C-alpha positions as CSV (number, residue, x, y, z in Angstrom):
1,M,145.4,121.3,87.3
2,V,145.8,117.5,87.5
3,N,144.9,115.9,84.2
4,S,145.2,112.1,84.9
5,D,143.3,109.4,83.2
6,T,141.8,107.2,85.9
7,K,139.5,105.2,83.6
8,V,139.9,101.4,83.3
9,D,138.0,98.7,81.4
10,L,136.9,95.7,83.4
11,C,135.5,92.9,81.2
12,G,134.0,95.3,78.7
13,I,132.6,97.8,81.2
14,T,134.4,101.2,81.6
15,L,134.9,102.4,85.1
16,D,135.6,106.1,85.9
17,N,138.3,104.9,88.2
18,P,139.6,101.5,89.4
19,V,138.4,101.7,93.0
20,I,135.7,99.2,93.9
21,A,134.3,98.8,97.4
22,A,134.8,95.2,98.4
23,S,132.1,92.7,99.3
24,G,131.1,92.6,103.0
25,T,132.5,96.1,103.7
26,F,130.0,98.2,101.9
27,G,126.6,96.5,102.6
28,Y,124.3,96.9,99.6
29,G,125.5,100.4,98.9
30,H,122.5,102.6,99.9
31,E,123.7,102.7,103.5
32,F,126.8,104.6,102.5
33,A,124.8,106.9,100.2
34,E,123.7,108.7,103.4
35,L,127.3,109.8,103.9
36,F,128.5,110.7,100.4
37,D,127.6,110.3,96.7
38,I,128.6,106.7,96.1
39,N,128.6,107.4,92.3
40,V,132.2,108.5,92.7
41,L,133.1,104.9,93.0
42,G,134.4,102.9,90.1
43,A,131.9,100.3,91.3
44,F,131.2,98.2,94.4
45,S,130.7,94.6,95.2
46,C,127.6,93.9,97.2
47,K,127.5,91.9,100.4
48,G,128.0,88.2,99.9
49,T,124.7,86.7,98.9
50,T,123.5,83.1,99.2
51,L,120.4,81.3,98.0
52,N,118.7,81.3,101.4
53,A,118.9,83.8,104.3
54,R,121.7,83.3,106.7
55,F,122.1,84.6,110.2
56,G,125.9,84.0,110.1
57,N,128.2,82.7,112.8
58,P,127.7,83.1,116.5
59,T,129.2,86.2,118.3
60,P,131.8,87.4,119.0
61,R,132.8,87.3,115.4
62,I,135.1,90.4,115.1
63,A,138.6,90.7,116.7
64,E,141.2,93.4,116.4
65,C,144.9,92.8,115.8
66,A,147.9,94.8,114.8
67,A,147.6,96.3,111.3
68,G,144.3,94.5,110.6
69,M,141.3,92.7,111.9
70,L,139.7,89.2,112.0
71,N,136.2,88.5,111.1
72,S,134.0,85.3,111.1
73,V,130.7,86.9,110.1
74,G,129.7,83.8,108.2
75,L,127.9,85.3,105.1
76,Q,125.1,86.9,107.0
77,N,122.5,88.0,104.4
78,P,118.8,88.0,103.7
79,G,119.0,85.6,100.7
80,V,119.1,86.5,97.0
81,N,115.4,87.0,96.5
82,K,115.1,89.6,99.2
83,V,118.3,91.3,98.0
84,V,116.7,91.7,94.6
85,S,113.2,92.7,95.9
86,E,114.3,94.9,98.8
87,E,117.9,96.0,98.6
88,L,118.5,96.7,94.9
89,P,115.4,99.0,94.6
90,K,116.8,101.1,97.4
91,L,120.2,101.2,95.7
92,K,118.8,102.3,92.3
93,K,117.4,105.4,93.9
94,V,120.9,106.6,94.8
95,Y,123.3,104.8,92.4
96,R,123.4,104.9,88.6
97,K,126.4,102.7,87.8
98,K,126.9,98.9,87.7
99,I,127.6,96.7,90.7
100,M,129.3,93.4,91.2
101,A,126.9,90.8,92.7
102,N,128.9,88.7,95.1
103,V,127.6,85.2,94.8
104,S,128.2,82.6,97.5
105,G,127.0,79.0,97.8
106,F,127.5,75.6,99.4
107,S,127.0,73.5,96.3
108,V,127.4,74.0,92.6
109,D,123.6,74.1,92.2
110,E,123.4,77.0,94.8
111,Y,125.9,79.1,92.9
112,V,123.9,78.5,89.7
113,K,120.6,79.4,91.2
114,V,121.8,82.7,92.8
115,S,123.6,83.6,89.5
116,R,120.4,83.1,87.5
117,V,118.5,85.5,89.8
118,F,121.2,88.2,89.5
119,D,121.6,87.7,85.8
120,K,118.1,89.3,85.3
121,E,119.1,92.5,87.1
122,D,120.2,95.4,84.9
123,I,122.1,97.1,87.7
124,V,124.4,94.0,88.0
125,G,127.4,94.4,85.7
126,W,129.5,91.4,86.9
127,L,129.0,88.3,89.0
128,E,131.8,87.9,91.5
129,I,131.8,84.2,92.5
130,N,133.2,83.6,95.9
131,V,134.8,80.1,95.8
132,S,136.1,80.4,99.3
133,C,132.8,78.8,100.6
134,P,132.9,75.3,102.1
135,N,131.8,72.6,99.6
136,V,129.2,70.8,101.7
137,H,129.0,68.0,99.1
138,G,132.7,67.6,98.9
139,G,133.8,67.2,102.5
140,G,133.7,70.8,103.6
141,L,136.8,72.1,101.8
142,S,136.6,75.4,100.0
143,F,135.6,75.2,96.3
144,G,138.6,77.3,95.6
145,T,141.2,74.9,96.9
146,D,140.9,72.4,94.1
147,P,141.4,73.5,90.5
148,T,139.0,70.9,89.1
149,V,136.2,71.9,91.5
150,A,136.8,75.6,91.0
151,A,136.6,75.0,87.2
152,K,133.4,73.1,87.6
153,V,131.8,76.0,89.5
154,T,133.1,78.4,86.8
155,A,131.7,76.4,83.9
156,A,128.3,75.9,85.6
157,V,127.9,79.6,86.4
158,K,129.0,80.7,82.9
159,K,126.1,78.6,81.5
160,A,123.7,80.4,83.9
161,T,124.5,84.0,83.0
162,V,125.4,86.3,80.1
163,K,127.2,88.7,82.5
164,P,131.0,88.6,83.0
165,V,132.0,86.1,85.6
166,I,134.8,87.0,88.0
167,I,136.1,84.2,90.3
168,K,137.1,85.4,93.8
169,F,140.0,83.3,95.2
170,S,141.1,82.4,98.7
171,P,144.8,82.9,99.4
172,N,144.8,79.9,101.6
173,V,146.1,77.5,98.9
174,T,149.4,76.0,97.9
175,D,149.4,77.1,94.2
176,I,147.0,79.9,93.4
177,V,148.3,80.2,89.8
178,R,147.3,76.6,89.0
179,I,143.7,77.4,90.2
180,A,143.7,80.7,88.3
181,K,144.6,78.9,85.0
182,A,141.9,76.2,85.7
183,V,139.1,78.8,86.0
184,E,140.4,80.7,83.0
185,D,140.3,77.6,80.9
186,A,136.7,77.0,82.2
187,G,135.6,80.3,80.8
188,A,136.1,82.8,83.7
189,D,136.1,86.4,82.4
190,G,138.2,87.7,85.3
191,I,139.7,86.8,88.7
192,S,139.6,88.7,92.0
193,L,142.1,88.1,94.8
194,I,142.9,87.8,97.6
195,N,140.2,87.0,100.0
196,T,141.1,86.9,103.7
197,L,143.9,84.8,105.3
198,V,143.0,82.5,108.1
199,G,144.0,83.7,111.5
200,M,143.0,83.7,115.2
201,R,143.4,85.6,118.5
202,I,143.5,84.3,122.1
203,D,142.1,86.3,125.1
204,L,144.8,86.2,127.7
205,K,142.3,86.6,130.5
206,T,140.0,83.7,129.6
207,R,142.8,81.8,127.8
208,K,140.3,81.0,125.0
209,P,140.0,82.1,121.4
210,V,138.5,85.6,121.0
211,L,136.3,84.5,118.1
212,K,133.4,82.1,118.9
213,N,134.3,80.4,115.6
214,V,138.0,80.1,116.8
215,T,139.4,81.3,113.5
216,G,138.5,84.1,111.2
217,G,139.6,85.9,108.1
218,L,142.5,88.3,108.5
219,S,142.2,91.6,106.5
220,G,143.8,95.0,106.6
221,P,147.3,96.5,105.8
222,A,149.0,93.4,107.3
223,I,148.1,91.3,104.3
224,F,148.9,93.8,101.6
225,P,152.4,92.4,100.7
226,V,150.9,88.9,100.4
227,A,148.1,90.1,98.2
228,L,150.5,92.1,96.0
229,N,152.7,89.0,95.4
230,M,149.7,86.9,94.5
231,V,148.3,89.5,92.1
232,Y,151.8,89.8,90.5
233,K,152.1,86.1,90.0
234,T,148.6,85.5,88.9
235,S,148.4,88.4,86.4
236,K,151.5,87.1,84.6
237,A,150.0,83.6,84.3
238,V,146.6,84.4,82.9
239,G,145.2,86.5,80.1
240,I,142.0,87.7,81.8
241,P,141.7,90.8,84.1
242,V,142.7,90.6,87.7
243,V,140.8,92.6,90.4
244,A,143.2,93.1,93.3
245,M,142.3,93.4,97.0
246,G,144.0,92.8,100.4
247,G,145.0,95.6,102.7
248,V,144.5,98.5,100.2
249,S,144.1,101.7,102.1
250,C,145.5,104.6,100.1
251,A,145.9,105.8,96.5
252,E,149.6,104.7,96.5
253,D,148.4,101.1,97.2
254,V,146.1,101.3,94.2
255,I,148.9,102.3,91.9
256,E,151.1,99.6,93.3
257,M,148.5,96.9,92.6
258,I,148.0,98.1,89.0
259,L,151.8,98.0,88.5
260,A,151.7,94.4,89.7
261,G,149.1,93.6,87.0
262,A,145.7,94.5,88.4
263,T,143.0,96.0,86.2
264,A,140.9,97.3,89.1
265,V,141.4,97.4,92.9
266,E,138.9,96.6,95.7
267,V,139.0,98.3,99.1
268,G,137.8,96.3,102.0
269,A,138.7,96.6,105.7
270,A,139.6,100.3,105.2
271,N,135.8,101.0,104.8
272,L,135.2,99.5,108.2
273,I,137.7,101.8,109.8
274,D,136.7,104.9,107.8
275,P,133.5,105.0,105.8
276,F,135.0,107.7,103.6
277,A,138.0,105.5,102.7
278,C,137.0,104.9,99.1
279,K,136.0,108.5,98.5
280,N,139.3,109.7,99.9
281,I,141.4,107.3,97.8
282,I,139.5,108.3,94.6
283,E,140.0,112.0,95.3
284,N,143.7,111.5,96.1
285,L,144.4,109.3,93.1
286,P,144.9,112.0,90.4
287,S,147.5,113.9,92.5
288,V,149.4,110.7,93.4
289,M,149.4,109.7,89.8
290,E,150.9,113.1,88.9
291,K,153.5,112.8,91.7
292,Y,154.8,109.5,90.2
293,G,154.5,110.6,86.5
294,V,151.5,108.4,85.7
295,K,149.3,109.9,83.0
296,S,147.1,106.9,82.5
297,L,146.4,103.8,84.7
298,K,145.9,101.6,81.6
299,E,149.4,102.4,80.5
300,I,151.1,101.2,83.7
301,R,149.2,98.0,84.2
302,G,151.7,95.2,84.8
303,L,154.7,97.3,84.2
304,S,156.5,96.0,87.3
């Protein structure tokens, strides 16, 4: 019998295992509950939520590629008030753990307003602040590309909530460690990385970009080595928990991310290929831990 300790502590909340379904790949949870008991998850991050409803980008907005996929969905969601009034009540009927509320915005004020709404919800354990959004008041560049701006968002959200604040980074920056230190100094309780890499595909028949938006976010196994490197560097530079993601598709990947310094691990694109991906990873984790002589995940964090 496998007797492995899969529990981890994320910002003061104990997870049964480190596997978290990533934002944008697990809807608002209740959709997957029709397939399996989603309480097997460590947690999950809900679909990126903005202040107002968004239809998202024009189609086509999904493109396949070797070892991954591109998406330019564009934060399609019903807005935070409908999420709270319609989606969360459905979720509470099938899920008894805490979720991450993934917060997106196009100004500091929007981040704050969405965070205040989620702060009132008991089912929300953490706020995952996506600073990959374009700063409409700052020339359109992502909030996460500038350490000063990322810190400003962090400080503002911290004042708006009593829940742990985890800042989700874009990998499309020159120095991710500098930005990580800036948000840590501004009060962030944790960091999650990496979000998708920028990529594109061209249709050889039409000779035009496959995506209507031209570029999209690359996810899937192709980005795992990039993500692992960024998790490794960032976890050594900061003293707050790191939630790793980027191409994770099996239990071995989870252990590798924890060895690199991650406290918990999000699974994203794999859910779009196989809706049972998280469940399978969680079920396989104890035996893979036993195979590599790992008795407790907490004990191996950052050992690489």
